[in-house]
C-alpha positions in Angstrom: -9.6 -12.5 6.2 -6.3 -13.4 4.7 -4.1 -16.0 6.7 -0.4 -15.3 7.3 1.8 -15.8 3.7 5.3 -16.0 2.9 7.0 -14.7 -0.3 9.4 -17.1 -2.0 12.5 -15.6 -3.9 15.2 -16.8 -6.1 17.5 -15.6 -9.0 14.8 -15.3 -11.7 14.2 -12.1 -13.4 10.8 -11.9 -11.6 12.1 -12.4 -8.2 14.8 -9.6 -8.7 12.2 -7.2 -10.0 9.8 -8.2 -6.8 12.7 -7.3 -4.7 13.6 -4.4 -6.1 9.9 -3.1 -6.1 9.8 -4.3 -2.6 12.4 -1.6 -1.4 10.1 1.1 -2.9 7.2 -0.1 -1.3 9.1 -0.2 1.9 9.8 3.4 1.6 6.2 4.2 0.9 5.2 2.3 4.0 7.8 4.1 6.1 6.5 7.6 4.8 3.1 6.4 5.9 4.3 5.4 9.3 6.2 8.7 9.9 3.1 10.7 8.9 1.2 8.6 11.3 3.8 9.7 14.1 3.8 13.0 13.4 0.1 13.4 13.5 -0.1 11.9 16.6 2.5 14.3 18.0 0.6 17.4 16.5 -2.5 16.0 18.3 -0.6 16.0 21.7 0.6 19.6 20.9 -2.9 20.9 20.0 -4.5 19.2 22.8 -2.1 20.1 25.3 -2.3 23.7 23.9 -6.0 24.3 24.3 -6.0 22.7 27.9 -3.0 24.4 29.4 -2.6 27.6 27.2 -5.9 28.1 25.7 -4.2 28.0 22.3 -4.6 24.7 20.1 -2.3 24.2 17.1 -3.7 26.5 14.3 -4.6 24.6 11.3 -4.4 21.1 12.9 -7.5 20.0 10.8 -6.1 21.0 7.7 -2.8 19.1 8.3 -4.7 16.3 9.0 -6.7 16.5 6.0 -3.5 16.9 3.9 -1.9 13.8 5.6 -4.9 11.6 4.8 -3.5 10.0 1.6 -0.2 9.3 3.2 -2.2 7.1 5.8 -4.6 5.6 3.8 -2.8 4.9 0.6 1.1 4.8 0.9 1.5 1.3 2.4 -1.3 -0.5 0.2 1.3 -1.9 -2.1 3.7 -3.0 0.7 0.7 -5.1 2.2 -0.4 -6.3 -1.1 3.0 -8.1 -1.8 2.7 -10.0 1.7 -0.9 -10.9 1.0 -1.7 -9.2 4.6 -4.4 -7.0 3.2 -7.9 -7.8 4.1 -9.4 -10.2 1.8 -12.2 -13.2 1.7 -10.5 -16.2 1.2 -13.2 -18.9 2.1 -13.4 -20.4 -1.5 -9.9 -19.7 -2.4 -8.3 -21.2 0.5 -9.7 -24.4 -0.4 -8.5 -24.4 -3.9 -5.3 -26.3 -5.0 -3.1 -26.1 -8.2 -4.1 -24.6 -11.3 -7.5 -24.0 -10.1 -6.1 -22.1 -7.3 -3.6 -19.9 -9.6 -6.4 -19.3 -11.9 -8.5 -17.9 -9.3 -5.8 -15.9 -7.9 -4.8 -14.7 -11.5 -8.5 -13.5 -12.1 -8.9 -11.9 -8.8 -5.4 -9.8 -9.3 -6.4 -9.0 -12.9 -9.8 -7.3 -11.8 -7.9 -5.5 -9.1 -5.4 -4.2 -11.5 -8.0 -3.0 -13.8 -9.6 -1.1 -11.2 -6.7 0.3 -10.0 -5.5 1.4 -13.3 -8.8 3.4 -13.5 -7.9 4.8 -10.0 -4.8 6.1 -11.2 -6.4 7.6 -14.2 -9.1 9.3 -12.5 -6.7 10.6 -9.3 -4.2 12.1 -11.6 -7.1 14.1 -13.3 -8.2 15.2 -10.0 -4.5 16.3 -9.4 -4.3 17.9 -12.6 -7.6 20.2 -11.8 -5.9 21.2 -8.6 -2.2 22.1 -9.9 -1.5 25.4 -11.7 1.9 26.6 -12.6 0.6 30.1 -12.5 -1.5 29.9 -9.6 -0.1 30.9 -6.0 2.0 28.1 -4.5 0.9 26.4 -7.7 -2.8 25.4 -6.2 -6.1 26.1 -7.3 -7.6 25.0 -4.0 -6.4 25.0 -0.6 -7.5 24.0 3.0 -10.0 26.4 4.8 -8.3 27.2 7.9 -4.8 28.1 7.2 -4.9 27.6 3.1 -2.6 24.7 2.7 -2.2 24.0 -0.8 -4.1 20.3 -1.6 -2.1 19.4 -4.9 0.5 17.8 -2.7 -2.0 15.5 -1.1 -3.8 14.8 -4.3 -0.6 13.5 -6.2 0.1 11.0 -3.5 -2.8 9.0 -4.6 -1.9 8.2 -8.1 1.6 7.7 -6.7 0.5 5.2 -4.3 -2.1 3.5 -6.7 0.9 3.5 -9.3 3.1 1.5 -7.1 0.1 -1.0 -6.5 -0.3 -1.6 -10.2 3.3 -2.6 -10.6 2.8 -5.0 -7.9 -0.2 -6.3 -9.3 1.5 -6.7 -12.5 4.1 -8.5 -11.1 1.7 -10.8 -9.3 -0.1 -11.2 -12.7 3.0 -12.4 -14.4 3.8 -14.6 -11.2 0.2 -16.4 -11.1 0.4 -16.6 -14.9 3.9 -18.6 -14.8 2.2 -20.6 -11.8 -0.9 -21.4 -14.0 1.0 -22.5 -17.2 3.8 -24.4 -15.6 1.7 -25.7 -12.8 4.1 -24.6 -10.2 3.6 -25.8 -6.5 5.6 -22.8 -4.9 5.8 -19.9 -7.4 8.0 -16.8 -6.5 6.9 -13.2 -6.2 3.4 -14.1 -4.8 1.8 -14.5 -1.5 1.7 -18.2 -0.4 -0.8 -19.1 2.2 0.6 -20.5 5.4 -1.1 -23.0 8.1 -0.8 -22.5 11.3 2.3 -24.8 12.0 4.4 -23.1 9.0 3.5 -19.8 10.6 4.5 -20.5 14.2 7.6 -21.8 12.5 8.2 -18.7 10.6 7.6 -16.4 13.5 10.0 -18.5 15.8 12.8 -18.2 13.1 11.9 -14.4 13.0 12.7 -14.0 16.6 15.9 -16.0 16.5 17.2 -14.1 13.8 16.5 -10.8 15.7 17.7 -12.0 19.0 
């Protein structure tokens, strides 16, 4: 599992693009968080209505089905930037210098290839669902209350596309680090030891107090 990491910033073009993309990633993560909160509220209403009035929320399962891409995908690019996504670093965590940057670059390139294929596949899946001439522009819908599914299906290529942009930036960052043998490159997650992590958390508490 990944350790805590930090992202360095400077005035370079790479860092400016990184900070600009981060704003979009935060917006996607915020949408995901709001969706989780709304689903929790709907669960309370549905369970409370069932127990108190024998009237559960109609189509609750349909709404959960439609909101799953919001919960599952929208924050993935945000955690990829910070390096807080689950990963195995038993080997990479012991590497240093150019060997480390090469290993990170190779891993990010492989992930990018996979995500590019998922963008293509998920977009094709959305296209099969969307139809300008159909009711609610949808060729398929949920079983209970007939929610159109294309809004949920388009969220996957959007989220995966944002992740692809993040991976391209990290390929750029790790590539620079590999070529120029940088110690602390910008726009890529740098693993922190326990002491650095504690100091970072203390600074955060001081800034928010």
